[in-house]
N, C-alpha and C positions, 0 to 999 in steps of 0.2 A: 255126473256136476260135466255141465259142458265145461269143459278147460279154457276155451276160446272168449268163456263170461265167469270164472273164475279167478278168486286171493289166493297169494301160500304166505302166511303168515311162518316168520322162523326166526323167535325169542330164546330166551332162556328163563326158567323157572329152579328156583330147589331150595338148599338152603343155605343161609349167606348171602346169595342169593337172593330170595325175599320173592315174593305172586306182584309186584308194582310191574316187570312189566310185559305179564301176562294179562296183568287188570287191564289194559290200555288198548292190551289187541283182544282183548273179548270188547270193546265196546268198539272197537271199527271196526269189530270184524259182524260184529250184530247190526252194526248200520248199515253195514254191505250189503249184508242177510235180508235187510228190508225194503229194496232198494234191487233186490232179484239177484246179486253178487254170490255165490259160495263160498267158504274158505277149508282151507284144507292148513292143518298143522307142523312142523316141525316145530320139537321142544328138546332141545341142548343147549352146547358150548362148545369150547374148542374139543377138538377129537374126541367127542362121543357120535358126532355123524360126520364120515366121511366127506372129501369135495369131491368126488366124484358120486353119492348118490343126492349133494345140493345140485349137480349140475343137474343131473337125473328128473327134479320132483321139478327143480325151476322151468327146466323147459317146459312142461303140460300145462303151465300159467300163463295168465294172459297182465297178473297184477302181483309185483310184488313186496311184504310190507317187514320188515327189515327191524327187529328190538333187539338192537346183543353189544353188545357188548366186549362176549368172548372170542367172535369166532374172528383169525386171525387178521388183520389188514392188508396181506397179500393178498389173502382167497379171496375175503372181503372186495376188495379191487375189480378180481377175476366174474364174480361168481356175478357180479354187476355191468358186461358188457353187453348184455344181448338187448340191439338197439328197440325190434320193437316191444319191450318192454317197460307195462310201468313199475317204476319201481319209488315203492316209500323207505325211506328215509327216518326213525325217529330217533330222535339224537339225539344226548341231555346237553351233553358237553359242548357239541363241531369238532369233536375226536375225528372228523374225515377233511377233507375238498370233495364236492356233489359234484360232478359234473353236467348231469342231469337227474334229472328225477324230482320228486318231492321229500322238501326234509318238513321232520316233525317237531316242534319244543315245545312244548305245553307250558312247560312253567311259566309263571307266574316272573316277569322279566328278563323274559326269552327271551327278548330283541335284541337286547343290550349282550344274549352271547356271539352272537352270530353279524358281529360289525363288519365283518368282509361276506359279501352276498355275490354269485357268482349268475352270471348272463344264463338265459339256458335252464334254469332252478328254479322250483316256484317256493317259497318257506309259507310255511305255515307255526306261527310265530306267538304266544305268548298265552291266554288262559280263554283268549277265545278258540281256542283250537285245545282244549283239555280235551282226551275222548277218557270219559269216565262212562261204565255201566250202567245198563241200561236202566233199570233199574230205578235211577239217579237221574234220566232224562229231564221225566216232572218232581217235581215233589211239592209237598204244600208249606203255606209258612208258617216258620213257628213261633210257640207259642214260650214267653220267660215269663217264668212261674216266679213268683218270690220271693222263693227260697234251693237254691239247691240240692235238686232231696235225691236223683236220681243222675251216675257218671255215672261214662261210657272209660277202660280200661286196654287199647290195644297198639300192636305192636307191628304191628303186619304178619308176615306167613309163621319168620322167623326171630324170637324174639331170643336173640345173636345177644343183646347182657346182660341179660336176667335179669331185665328193671322189674321187671310184672311184682315179684314178693314184696317187693323195696317199695311199690307205690302204693300196692296196697295198704300194707303196713303203716306204710306217714300220711296217709289220708283216712286210714280205718281210726288210728291214737287220736289227730288229729278233729274226726269233723261229725263227731256223736249224729247233727243229726242227720245226717243220711240218708237215704230206709235204702234206694238202693244201685249194690256195682253191676255193673255189666261187661265180665272181662275176654271179649273175645281171641279161644286158643284157637293159634296160623298151625299150616296140618304143618308143619317143621317143627315148631315149636316139642324140643329134645328131653327135657326135664322144666315139668313146673315146681317149685318149691317154694308148697301152703305147710302152716301149721293147719292143722286136726280142726284148729279154731275158727281157722279161720272159714273150712271150709264147711265150715257145724254153720256158722253166721248164717245167714235167712239174709240177711240182706246184702249177700256176697250172691253173686250168679256166673257159673263158668258157663258159655258159649264154645265150642268146633270146632274151626275150622266150618263158619259160618257158611253163607250162599246169600248172592248180595242183595238180594229182600228183605233177609233176615235182616243181613249190616243195616240196611239204609232205613227198619226200622228200629235199631236200636242206637243207630245215630235219631230219628227224627224222636224220642223216647227219651234221648236223656237234656239233661243240663248245661251239662260238658263235659268232657271230653279231652281225658290225656292220649296222647298219641305221640312215636315216631316221626317226620319230619320225609316225610314217603309219600307213592301216590294218597295212600289214603287221608292226606292232608284238601286233596280238593274236591273230596265228597263229602268229608266233614262239611266243608266251605260252604256248599253247594247245597248243603238241607242248613245252613245258618247255627251251623253249631259251635260256640267258644270253644276256644282248644290251647291247649300248655303242651305244646311243642318242644318234643326231646332230642334236640342230634344220633344217631347211630351209629351216622358212618359218616363219612366224606360229604358220598356222592351225594348228598341234601341237602347243601350247603344254598345250593341256590331255589330253593326251594326256603328255607327260614329266613334265608339274606330276604327272597321276596316281600316271601306270607308280615310280616316281623315289617316292613316297610309300607306294607297294609294296611300297617295297625290290626290287623285279623288279632293275630295268635298272642297269648305271653308265652315268651322262649323261657325259659327252667334249665338249658343251656347244654355242653355237652355233655355225655354220659356216662362221663369220669370224673365229670364239674364236680369239686368238694361241698357246690353250693349247693347242687342240683335241692335235696333238701328242701333249703330256705328258698328256691324260690319259684321252686314248685309249690308250698306254704301257698307260697304271697302277691302267690297269678291267684291261686284259687280266690286266697282273702280278696284278690281286687273282682273277684265275676262275681265276691255275691254280690252284688248290687247289681238289681236285673238294668236296669236301664245301662250298665253298660256290657250287660250279656246283650242286652238287645242286637248295641253300635257295638262291638266284634260281633256279633254270628250278622248282624248285615252288611258291613264292610267285608265278608267273604263271598255273603248272597252276588255281591253288586261285581264279583268281580269272575264268578264262576256259570254259569246259564241252561247247560246241562247239557249245549248244543256241538257241541266239540267235536265229537265221534260222528255226525249225521256231514255236519261241513268236511270237515274231510271226506266223505264218503261223498258227498257231491263235490267236492275236485278232482276224484279221483273217475268218476264216471266223463268226468271232462277230459278224460285225458283220453278215453276211449275212444 
């Protein structure tokens, strides 16, 4: 690896963190690779990698991409003081006041989050710059069938609220006409609480820790999806998949609010809402109308064209 023409990704993933940070960094790494910039990864968090190791590794690279909540802000500030580096800060909530580099927030409505912008900093905000993985850069138009036959259920890398079993039970009980329910189980799922009846039900298919290409295929095949409110919403929007979203963590609030305002998702509520079942089934009933599904899917596709990672990579190149 030519260190002068290379990038370092510093991020975190794991149980209770999810895989969203890794997914969007992977997308940027794929786009950089397309233009000849190779990446090295440091995956950890506060206390997992010591400060000296960060400094030693950063010194070897021209581009440094941060997507982390866990590094102490004081350490973060010290790590970004190499004047010859190109720093890319992926920041969901305007956590710090950056004095240099590139700030990326591909969240829908991100322009409202960074109300104060500093001279000398390049801000890449909104879904134009959402980095989604390479398999989603180019997708075919979605066909909206007369009936809902295929449902995708996905809660990311870790179903921390143990929602999957409840969602399956509610959908199966109320929607006998559905032919296939694809459940994507992330690699950090600790326990899946399915009865033998569900496992033996031929309409239910379990997929464990699928790669991005299989995930794309499952989304393309789905008539609707049920998802948490994280990074996966942007891939669902890209494929034009009408989605019922459930907020499972406070840091998903901006995504949920933005996509509701864009009229893309049907929102079932917070994971612990007493009306979760009612809202979920109400959203599903609305989506029975194929024209309504087409409108919802189009709203998603209109916001996410899949080229965000490439745009970020091109701007990084301008700093070279």
